[in-house]
C-alpha atoms as one frame of an Amber mdcrd trajectory, in Angstrom:
protein
 109.736  93.910  81.217 112.844  94.016  83.401 110.735  94.663  86.530 107.655
  93.195  88.104 105.302  94.879  90.513 104.457  91.687  92.385 106.444  88.516
  92.692 105.408  85.005  91.915 104.203  82.936  94.825 107.532  81.079  94.817
 109.528  84.269  95.203 107.209  85.549  97.929 107.642  82.305  99.868 111.427
  82.441  99.428 111.584  86.022 100.707 109.329  85.170 103.633 111.625  82.253
 104.524 114.692  84.522 104.491 113.043  87.072 106.764 111.750  84.338 109.040
 115.312  83.073 109.526 116.548  86.525 110.565 116.847  87.017 114.308 114.003
  89.209 115.503 115.135  92.557 116.927 113.136  94.591 119.429 114.182  97.640
 121.461 115.455  97.185 124.986 112.841  98.242 127.525 113.995 101.371 129.350
 112.811 104.592 130.953 115.772 106.507 129.471 117.011 107.113 125.922 119.438
 104.583 124.513 122.598 105.595 122.657 121.003 106.093 119.263 117.917 107.816
 120.652 120.231 110.251 122.445 122.052 110.906 119.178 118.705 111.658 117.538
 117.776 114.029 120.372 121.172 115.724 120.063 120.680 116.280 116.307 117.657
 118.338 117.352 116.998 120.134 114.059 116.797 118.934 110.474 115.351 119.427
 107.009 112.487 117.464 105.450 112.558 117.339 101.634 109.293 116.554  99.829
 110.088 116.074  96.138 108.634 113.718  93.564 105.933 113.308  90.972 103.550
 115.519  92.988 105.975 118.409  92.439 104.843 118.542  88.813 101.084 118.421
  89.360 100.319 121.014  92.049  98.987 118.217  94.241  99.942 116.912  97.672
  98.682 113.352  97.149  98.436 111.857  93.677  97.094 108.339  93.250  99.717
 106.563  91.173  98.006 107.272  87.846 100.254 110.165  86.802 102.726 108.936
  84.168 106.328 108.549  85.264 107.282 110.744  82.321 105.556 113.712  83.986
 108.298 113.772  86.611 110.702 116.068  84.780 113.058 118.166  86.929 115.541
 120.291  84.996 118.277 119.077  87.346 118.765 117.552  90.792 120.812 120.051
  92.749 121.599 117.850  95.747 124.631 120.019  96.482 122.359 123.027  97.020
 119.934 121.041  99.175 122.693 119.923 101.538 124.539 123.234 101.636 121.263
 124.993 102.473 120.568 122.627 105.367 124.096 123.098 106.723 124.001 126.873
 106.356 120.656 126.887 108.205 122.190 125.119 111.207 120.481 121.797 110.542
 122.145 118.489 111.401 120.414 116.095 109.023 118.088 115.734 106.038 115.137
 113.399 105.565 114.272 112.787 101.903 110.892 111.522 100.731 112.037 108.488
  98.739 108.495 107.278  97.956 105.246 109.050  98.800 101.690 107.650  98.807
 101.614 107.674  94.984 104.293 104.956  94.874 106.726 106.857  92.630 110.300
 106.017  93.620 113.194 108.489  93.590 115.632 105.666  92.889 115.885 102.978
  90.215 113.980 100.135  91.891 114.079  96.735  90.270 110.647  95.968  91.733
 108.637  98.601  89.855 108.648 100.632  86.650 107.147 103.599  88.491 110.427
 105.312  89.250 113.003 107.816  88.061 114.530 105.304  85.646 111.390 105.612
  83.522 111.051 109.378  83.800 112.328 112.444  81.971 115.198 112.773  84.488
 116.790 109.464  85.409 118.972 110.773  88.235 118.923 108.440  91.218 117.953
 111.124  93.738 118.471 108.958  96.822 121.988 108.056  95.739 122.849 111.613
  94.695 121.754 112.969  98.061 123.560 110.225  99.990 126.797 111.080  98.161
 126.383 114.777  98.851 125.583 114.228 102.526 128.831 112.294 102.886 130.769
 114.972 101.020 129.406 117.853 103.107 129.284 115.994 106.422 125.589 115.961
 107.226 123.438 113.000 108.266 120.749 111.402 106.079 117.351 109.896 106.793
 114.665 108.580 104.471 110.896 108.837 104.385 109.055 105.875 102.850 105.289
 105.591 102.581 103.812 102.266 103.664 100.593 103.207 101.887 101.169 102.873
  98.135  98.244 103.828  95.914 100.004 102.463  92.823 101.002  99.005  94.034
  98.423  98.374  96.740  95.557 100.698  95.897  92.828  98.414  97.219  93.774
  98.374 100.885  90.691  96.284 101.680  92.135  93.322  99.766  93.777  91.451
 102.627  94.838  88.662 100.292  97.249  91.134  98.694  98.971  91.957 101.996
 101.583  89.218 101.815 102.805  90.110  98.336 102.771  93.830  99.044 104.593
  93.447 102.357 107.293  91.503 100.529 107.437  94.302  97.969 108.041  96.846
 100.738 110.703  94.781 102.467 112.539  94.320  99.205 112.422  98.039  98.421
 113.633  98.940 101.903 116.481  96.459 101.434 117.368  98.233  98.182 117.423
 101.603  99.931 119.515 100.405 102.866 122.028  98.603 100.661 122.312 101.555
  98.275 122.838 104.254 100.870 125.266 102.350 103.105 127.851 102.658 100.331
 127.935 106.384 101.019 126.624 107.165 104.500 124.941 105.730 107.577 121.192
 106.254 107.499 120.095 107.707 110.838 116.317 107.685 110.451 113.527 105.849
 108.628 110.289 107.860 108.641 107.331 105.634 107.703 103.921 107.007 106.754
 100.391 106.028 105.797  99.881 103.242 108.337  96.403 104.535 109.147  95.064
 103.114 105.865  95.060  99.565 107.292  94.725  98.001 110.714  98.065  98.180
 112.480  98.563  94.399 112.619  98.447  94.178 108.820 101.709  96.089 108.457
 104.995  94.160 108.865 106.325  96.544 111.524 108.405  93.847 113.220 109.917
  92.626 109.950 110.757  96.189 108.910 112.362  96.947 112.265 114.430  93.771
 112.211 115.539  94.426 108.629 116.593  97.987 109.388 118.472  97.142 112.577
 120.283  94.220 110.928 121.666  96.546 108.262 121.811  99.917 110.047 121.683
  99.581 113.867 121.950 103.342 114.288 118.841 104.024 112.172 115.890 105.216
 114.235 112.552 103.855 113.022 109.271 105.723 113.388 105.769 105.248 111.958
 103.482 108.275 111.717 100.762 108.402 114.388 102.816 106.134 116.583 100.672
 106.093 119.713  97.238 104.614 120.356  94.862 104.974 123.292  94.393 102.721
 126.345  90.932 101.815 125.029  92.132 101.087 121.503  95.814 100.631 120.667
  95.011 101.270 116.986  93.031 104.469 117.535  93.506 107.152 114.879  94.333
 109.834 115.782  95.778 110.366 119.258  97.309 113.836 119.074 100.532 114.561
 120.971  98.716 116.918 123.359  96.428 114.049 124.369  99.165 111.463 124.905
 100.026 110.377 128.417 102.675 108.167 129.941 102.024 104.438 129.499  99.730
 104.855 126.491 100.203 101.916 124.052 102.581 101.992 121.118 100.382 101.614
 118.051 103.160 100.437 115.749 105.670  98.306 117.607 108.635  98.207 117.417
 109.339 101.937 116.996 112.113 104.168 118.333 110.407 107.557 118.319 106.985
 109.164 117.978 105.461 111.006 115.026 102.175 112.824 114.501 102.565 115.454
 111.832 102.256 118.404 111.781 101.528 118.731 115.493 103.742 119.991 118.285
 104.413 117.959 121.436 102.358 118.532 124.551 103.654 120.247 127.674 104.652
 118.307 129.637 105.538 115.768 126.978 105.293 112.116 128.090 108.165 109.850
 127.142 107.220 106.402 128.445 104.966 104.124 126.411 104.024 100.469 126.532
 104.124  97.403 124.299 104.097  93.683 125.039 104.052  94.344 128.775 107.185
  96.520 128.747 107.900 100.245 129.006 109.833 102.095 126.304 111.290 105.586
 126.147 110.253 107.458 122.972 111.066 111.082 122.038 108.808 113.054 119.682
 109.798 114.458 116.287 107.759 117.406 114.989 107.454 117.885 111.230 106.321
 121.297 109.976 106.210 122.916 106.531 107.460 126.461 105.879 104.379 127.372
 103.870 101.126 125.460 103.451 102.171 122.707 101.016 104.629 119.881 101.555
 105.482 119.564  97.859 106.281 122.513  95.613 102.982 124.028  94.522 102.431
 127.152  92.435  99.545 128.134  94.735 101.660 128.009  97.908 101.958 131.682
  98.783 101.322 131.919 102.529 104.440 131.346 104.597 104.952 131.249 108.335
 106.587 134.320 109.813 109.980 134.291 111.491 108.255 134.776 114.843 105.997
 131.767 114.189 108.933 129.609 113.124 110.952 130.635 116.155 108.086 129.680
 118.438 107.701 126.341 116.634 111.415 125.653 117.028 111.461 126.508 120.730
 108.410 124.364 121.479 109.406 121.430 119.241 112.985 121.105 120.490 112.262
 121.545 124.197 111.851 118.488 126.435 114.443 116.419 124.508 112.441 116.458
 121.292 113.283 117.154 117.633 112.117 119.396 114.759 112.378 118.934 111.008
 111.279 121.821 108.780 110.037 120.910 105.320 111.050 122.444 102.004 109.733
 121.427  98.604 112.333 121.846  95.829 110.849 123.338  92.668 110.533 121.898
  89.174 114.121 122.915  88.464 115.227 120.589  91.261 116.368 123.443  93.522
 115.183 124.830  96.839 113.568 128.188  96.131 115.702 131.196  96.993 112.884
 132.565  99.167 112.988 129.338 101.222 116.768 129.550 101.508 116.558 133.149
 102.684 113.880 132.331 105.266 115.898 129.439 106.706 119.027 131.577 106.981
 117.087 134.372 108.687 115.673 131.815 111.111 119.170 130.574 111.924 120.215
 134.104 112.841 117.119 134.587 114.994 117.736 131.289 116.780 121.471 132.040
 117.122 122.404 128.531 115.990
């Protein structure tokens, strides 16, 4: 096999040594947004794209057992994805590069569970990065920390070291690949609730990202804990207050999908005895399903979407609306039409 899911102990130790020698990066404590946070706030409105092996199984979360060959889009119309986002008045796109199932939308040398071993070998991450550069829109990536294929037994703490190395290597692949075409502006991390927060290499991930893409804003879903328990799950945005602890530190912004921010929305949170400014990014789906699903028939109305937009983007916060491209690799025409109607209603 040309790939290996886990590395030998020697390789793990070598990778750990490299990361250990990298200068640790943490945010600067502040009660105001820094330059890159302000740029994120100014982007204000973007598109989330959920696409992957789940698209072909009418499921939101598969477990890594679906064969790679079952991922079989007719095409990957990245040009249409980007042109739709631009026409809808959106400033950036966040692509799900790997969901909880572990299937990768790029050719990763660390696993066989990817597009290179599927019915359509298009490197989706690369194709979208190229198209974002061509059409002048920003790009972010979603990456699931929780991986039911590679690290299905989350109770096996002995496997943490090897799996954390696996993640860091994949994130390095993604950062190195995309920087050839565009500057990644956001890394949206998910699934942290499956393990205690200290078992995730949040600091190593943050340092890696900032060393390669300083402008990239890093966020881990369900970012904030409670004063009684920094790892509490969940603390909804409406229940968050100033000076609550940051559950996953370092982070640049808050997530808690699919909820809207509270009013008033707190912005100051604590970690390691310091105070950090953190805006909130709302993630909402047009219908009921994140991935394309033949049973997804109930869509939000224009009035509902307008209200979501107004609430989500007030108070220096951000909204990304999710679409799920279909099995032909295109955003459905009904989704396109709805987004364009929303743009007109919002007068963007």
